[in-house]
MARLUMNU-385074 format. One line per 4 residues: their letters; for each residue x, y, z of C-alpha. Coordinates in pm, whole numbers. Example, Ala and Ser with C-alpha at 12.3 -4.5 7.8 and 13.67 -1.06 7.14 Angstrom:
BEGIN
as = 1230/-450/780 | 1367/-106/714
//
This chain:
BEGIN
mvkk = 0/0/0 | 282/238/91 | 455/168/-242 | 131/245/-432
llls = 87/574/-249 | 446/676/-320 | 416/583/-686 | 98/789/-703
fltv = 286/1085/-556 | 562/1048/-811 | 309/1022/-1093 | 150/1347/-980
slff = 496/1505/-970 | 568/1389/-1324 | 255/1559/-1450 | 315/1882/-1262
rapl = 284/2146/-1532 | 536/2425/-1578 | 403/2762/-1460 | 489/2944/-1781
tvap = 254/2946/-2080 | 387/2757/-2382 | 364/2956/-2700 | 307/2773/-3029
gven = 597/2693/-3260 | 894/2462/-3240 | 1141/2734/-3141 | 922/2855/-2857
lvee = 871/2503/-2727 | 1247/2443/-2732 | 1316/2769/-2548 | 1052/2685/-2288
frsq = 1221/2348/-2242 | 1558/2517/-2185 | 1407/2755/-1933 | 1227/2489/-1734
tkcg = 1496/2220/-1729 | 1813/2436/-1737 | 1937/2202/-2012 | 2223/2353/-2213
nvsv = 2193/2156/-2537 | 1874/2058/-2719 | 1872/1936/-3079 | 1555/1860/-3273
vvyd = 1494/1703/-3614 | 1154/1720/-3783 | 1040/1511/-4078 | 735/1664/-4246
hgei = 616/1495/-4568 | 967/1439/-4698 | 1114/1768/-4578 | 1368/1751/-4294
tyyg = 1432/2049/-4067 | 1688/2079/-3788 | 1678/2291/-3476 | 1987/2333/-3261
dsdc = 2326/2193/-3362 | 2291/1899/-3603 | 2665/1825/-3581 | 2664/1740/-3210
lyqi = 2668/1378/-3096 | 2441/1269/-2811 | 2392/945/-2627 | 2046/835/-2743
gsmt = 1969/602/-2452 | 1700/339/-2509 | 1634/462/-2861 | 1929/227/-2917
ksft = 1691/-67/-2879 | 1536/-3/-3220 | 1879/-44/-3383 | 1940/-371/-3196
glav = 1585/-482/-3280 | 1632/-416/-3651 | 1959/-612/-3651 | 1784/-910/-3491
qkli = 1497/-883/-3741 | 1749/-897/-4025 | 1888/-1222/-3884 | 1533/-1359/-3859
dngi = 1441/-1256/-4214 | 1762/-1414/-4346 | 1687/-1743/-4173 | 1988/-1718/-3942
lskd = 1769/-1682/-3635 | 1413/-1773/-3543 | 1171/-1595/-3313 | 1116/-1930/-3142
dtvs = 1483/-1993/-3069 | 1548/-2004/-2694 | 1807/-1806/-2506 | 1938/-2121/-2338
dlip = 2011/-2275/-2680 | 2166/-1958/-2819 | 2374/-1882/-2508 | 2507/-2215/-2376
gfta = 2479/-2242/-1999 | 2221/-1965/-1965 | 1916/-2052/-1751 | 1615/-1874/-1604
yyds = 1357/-1982/-1348 | 1000/-1904/-1253 | 857/-2034/-928 | 1179/-2233/-886
sevq = 1124/-2425/-1213 | 1342/-2375/-1518 | 1165/-2194/-1803 | 1257/-2108/-2162
itve = 1279/-1751/-2293 | 1245/-1707/-2670 | 1391/-1444/-2900 | 1038/-1309/-2950
dllr = 996/-1275/-2572 | 1308/-1056/-2568 | 1193/-848/-2865 | 851/-791/-2707
qssg = 981/-723/-2354 | 786/-1020/-2220 | 1070/-1241/-2095 | 988/-1206/-1725
ftns = 1290/-986/-1654 | 1222/-638/-1516 | 1430/-320/-1501 | 1509/-369/-1131
endy = 1881/-320/-1078 | 1847/-498/-745 | 1720/-815/-912 | 1902/-802/-1247
psas = 2215/-583/-1218 | 2362/-416/-1524 | 2711/-501/-1641 | 2993/-367/-1430
egmt = 3288/-186/-1583 | 3508/-415/-1793 | 3243/-687/-1834 | 3180/-827/-2181
leew = 2827/-906/-2292 | 2889/-1276/-2233 | 3035/-1223/-1886 | 2738/-1009/-1790
ahsi = 2486/-1261/-1930 | 2634/-1540/-1719 | 2628/-1312/-1413 | 2247/-1297/-1433
sgke = 2199/-1658/-1544 | 1987/-1865/-1306 | 1782/-1570/-1183 | 1419/-1600/-1081
lrsi = 1187/-1421/-1326 | 895/-1199/-1220 | 653/-1365/-1464 | 628/-1664/-1697
pgte = 803/-1581/-2028 | 563/-1467/-2300 | 277/-1380/-2065 | 339/-1026/-1937
ysys = 500/-709/-2070 | 771/-566/-1847 | 1025/-323/-1987 | 1381/-435/-1920
ntny = 1724/-343/-2054 | 1826/-703/-1984 | 1622/-822/-2283 | 1808/-612/-2537
nllg = 2152/-672/-2392 | 2081/-1044/-2426 | 1981/-981/-2788 | 2317/-808/-2836
liie = 2497/-1121/-2719 | 2275/-1339/-2939 | 2384/-1128/-3238 | 2745/-1203/-3150
kktg = 2678/-1574/-3107 | 2493/-1612/-3439 | 2723/-1397/-3654 | 3066/-1462/-3506
msyr = 3121/-1085/-3509 | 3133/-837/-3225 | 2806/-654/-3163 | 2961/-328/-3280
efme = 3102/-479/-3600 | 2772/-637/-3699 | 2573/-321/-3626 | 2808/-122/-3848
davl = 2806/-373/-4134 | 2437/-469/-4131 | 2256/-155/-4012 | 2455/166/-3986
yplg = 2664/175/-4305 | 2388/44/-4538 | 2159/323/-4417 | 2429/589/-4449
ldst = 2441/653/-4074 | 2808/746/-4069 | 2785/953/-3749 | 2603/688/-3546
sagi = 2805/447/-3334 | 2748/151/-3105 | 2920/282/-2794 | 3168/569/-2782
pens = 3249/695/-3135 | 3603/723/-3265 | 3556/1096/-3319 | 3471/1175/-2958
drii = 3538/1548/-3007 | 3186/1587/-3147 | 3020/1450/-2833 | 2813/1700/-2639
egtr = 2905/1658/-2274 | 2633/1499/-2065 | 2509/1697/-1766 | 2335/1647/-1434
lgfr = 2091/1864/-1243 | 2172/2025/-911 | 2063/2335/-722 | 1857/2461/-1018
svfg = 2156/2447/-1249 | 2344/2181/-1449 | 2691/2038/-1409 | 2909/1842/-1651
yevt = 2868/1473/-1578 | 3045/1177/-1735 | 2924/818/-1699 | 3136/522/-1809
vreg = 2990/344/-2113 | 3006/-29/-2036 | 3029/-284/-2315 | 2771/-510/-2151
svpa = 2507/-234/-2160 | 2555/-91/-2511 | 2284/-289/-2703 | 2008/-161/-2475
gyfy = 2100/204/-2444 | 2438/344/-2540 | 2443/441/-2906 | 2561/789/-3002
sdte = 2409/984/-3290 | 2324/1331/-3420 | 2005/1478/-3561 | 2129/1450/-3920
digk = 2163/1073/-3889 | 1841/1043/-3690 | 1670/1234/-3971 | 1786/963/-4216
wmsa = 1683/690/-3971 | 1337/840/-3924 | 1294/890/-4300 | 1365/521/-4366
wieg = 1103/411/-4115 | 837/654/-4237 | 897/594/-4607 | 918/215/-4572
tdpd = 1219/161/-4794 | 1367/-135/-4601 | 1194/-478/-4607 | 1329/-566/-4262
meav = 1177/-246/-4125 | 848/-349/-4285 | 869/-681/-4099 | 918/-494/-3772
manl = 623/-263/-3836 | 402/-564/-3917 | 448/-674/-3556 | 317/-341/-3423
kseg = -52/-382/-3498 | -232/-241/-3196 | -188/36/-2941 | 42/-85/-2664
dyya = 230/-336/-2879 | 606/-346/-2826 | 846/-508/-3070 | 1210/-466/-3174
gwer = 1268/-144/-2983 | 947/32/-3088 | 616/93/-2915 | 285/146/-3094
fggd = 89/440/-2957 | -259/556/-3049 | -345/702/-3389 | -91/515/-3602
ttgh = 196/664/-3402 | 515/477/-3321 | 807/581/-3104 | 1047/527/-2818
sggt = 1215/726/-2543 | 1569/715/-2412 | 1722/816/-2084 | 2068/767/-1932
pnys = 2205/939/-1619 | 2324/1233/-1830 | 2114/1240/-2151 | 1749/1201/-2256
sriv = 1581/1159/-2595 | 1258/1068/-2773 | 1145/984/-3126 | 784/974/-3251
fsrs = 657/924/-3606 | 344/845/-3803 | 353/691/-4148 | -6/785/-4231
mgtg = 56/1150/-4139 | 402/1157/-4298 | 545/1324/-3988 | 816/1250/-3736
vcvl = 1002/1427/-3457 | 1313/1342/-3256 | 1454/1538/-2963 | 1806/1485/-2826
tnln = 1924/1652/-2503 | 2229/1633/-2278 | 2038/1616/-1948 | 1843/1341/-1774
vast = 1494/1493/-1775 | 1314/1218/-1964 | 953/1318/-1894 | 1008/1679/-2002
tdsl = 1198/1561/-2311 | 909/1327/-2394 | 657/1608/-2358 | 869/1840/-2578
cnsi = 880/1578/-2855 | 509/1502/-2818 | 418/1872/-2820 | 618/1941/-3137
fael = 458/1639/-3302 | 114/1765/-3198 | 190/2112/-3338 | 289/1964/-3674
tgrd = -15/1737/-3697 | -268/1994/-3579 | -344/1828/-3248 | -397/1983/-2908
hdgl = -129/1937/-2645 | -82/2025/-2279 | 267/2172/-2305 | 570/2058/-2111
icdv = 563/1817/-1819 | 797/1872/-1525 | 1027/1572/-1487 | 1050/1394/-1151
wtvf = 1421/1482/-1122 | 1336/1849/-1174 | 1079/1819/-893 | 1341/1649/-677
diif = 1593/1922/-755 | 1348/2191/-647 | 1259/2004/-327 | 1609/1903/-225
tavs = 1763/2238/-311 | 1519/2379/-54 | 1607/2095/187 | 1979/2169/145
vtgt = 1928/2537/224 | 1691/2482/517 | 1912/2200/642 | 2213/2433/654
vsli = 2014/2694/849 | 1871/2422/1070 | 2219/2293/1153 | 2323/2635/1279
vvlc = 2010/2647/1493 | 2074/2295/1627 | 2426/2390/1730 | 2281/2682/1927
lkkr = 1983/2498/2080 | 1987/2426/2452 | 1634/2302/2517 | 1614/1925/2532
glli = 1261/1914/2392 | 1353/2107/2078 | 1657/1887/2019 | 1440/1575/2047
gvls = 1199/1729/1795 | 1475/1807/1544 | 1629/1461/1588 | 1293/1290/1538
iyav = 1200/1486/1225 | 1532/1440/1046 | 1573/1078/1155 | 1227/985/1024
ltal = 1276/1171/693 | 1617/1013/638 | 1481/665/720 | 1195/710/473
ilil = 1436/808/196 | 1681/525/268 | 1410/260/293 | 1143/365/43
fpii = 1338/517/-247 | 1514/188/-336 | 1171/24/-347 | 1028/295/-573
fgad = 1319/318/-817 | 1434/-45/-809 | 1795/49/-729 | 2008/87/-418
ikti = 2025/427/-252 | 2392/470/-352 | 2304/433/-721 | 2008/670/-687
altw = 2205/939/-504 | 2536/919/-689 | 2423/828/-1043 | 2065/926/-1126
apws = 1922/1188/-891 | 2023/1557/-893 | 2326/1654/-685 | 2088/1845/-460
ffag = 1927/1514/-360 | 2262/1387/-233 | 2341/1716/-57 | 1994/1745/98
tvmm = 2002/1388/227 | 2349/1439/376 | 2230/1758/547 | 1938/1569/703
vina = 2177/1304/836 | 2413/1571/972 | 2124/1748/1146 | 1998/1425/1301
vsag = 2349/1324/1419 | 2423/1673/1553 | 2097/1685/1747 | 2166/1334/1881
ikll = 2520/1426/1993 | 2394/1740/2169 | 2126/1537/2348 | 2389/1284/2456
vksn = 2618/1561/2581 | 2333/1724/2772 | 2237/1390/2926 | 2596/1335/3043
egra = 2611/1688/3182 | 2285/1625/3367 | 2416/1300/3518 | 2741/1471/3617
ktg = 2550/1744/3801 | 2325/1500/3987 | 2627/1280/4071
//
């Protein structure tokens, strides 16, 4: 029940609207995004009935996060269409030694289960940890082998990066090539995507530095790209290449792309790194600790939009992309949504400031009752954060504080701990003084 209430709170936070009025037009929407999020770099590409328009710097390279999955998905579809792989092939056959269990019984996960995000894996880092630095795809896969699944494979949708990293290893197993080599040979070069790379590009000078929120500002923030996580979320690209990529999907020039689209028949369908939305709209979002992105397109309307940013504000990035798409297709839209990390930054910036003032007050306090009050408040708040946030976000508190959340979250939490400890020490000192006097 507590988890449901907290998730409800976070959902409300995600849909907290920005106080400023959004004016029509792509440029105005982009400027509103910059103002609300503090993001330094935003690049947009628009496909409108064969005409491609760029906003921002089309030469900059961004991490595109989970938009990567559509590249991995297309590569797998090519192997299926060429008879090298089957949707019914099982992971345990393709990756020798790999096993998975449900209700303590061994179960089989198919390639189609991975493509549709219905394997039984979830995105919980506590249950299915991502690859650590230096791990190959195969080493990582064996590190999660034998895990208990959350559902029977093929029965329930549950988004998980694990699925697409396993597909990356399957590509290596079936082709005898590295994931990067096959992606270049089979997908990127044939489509003319010369600026797109699986993992860190050779020409790293073009990369726009990722950033992280903190105290209503942004700070440069670098995150190590790990080989075992690339197939699910660590491609780099620019809006020029994404414009070509989007054109190919809208215009239907590739038979393997047509095979992918044929598997996206109804709203809510997920296949090969794409999700089918309402009104013949297809797309996907991407978010890493220091970048966020989204792509949306409609074949029937001949329109597509992609937004690339160098800040982890996924919900606001999604709403920017959706709003631009709505503008182009004559639909109503609600403007920008305030991302949960932006909400956290506002809250914990205030907590950091009040915590600093509170600490000064604590150090000056002499009344035992007030010290007990301060200790109780900060101890309870800190306990709630340390216990409940890992449940909500599916990651340990260290990962949340040091990797994903704004710096203000870390600082605010530390200030609460310092206040609680300081109040506790003063109470202990006062108790000792009291005993010394009575003795």
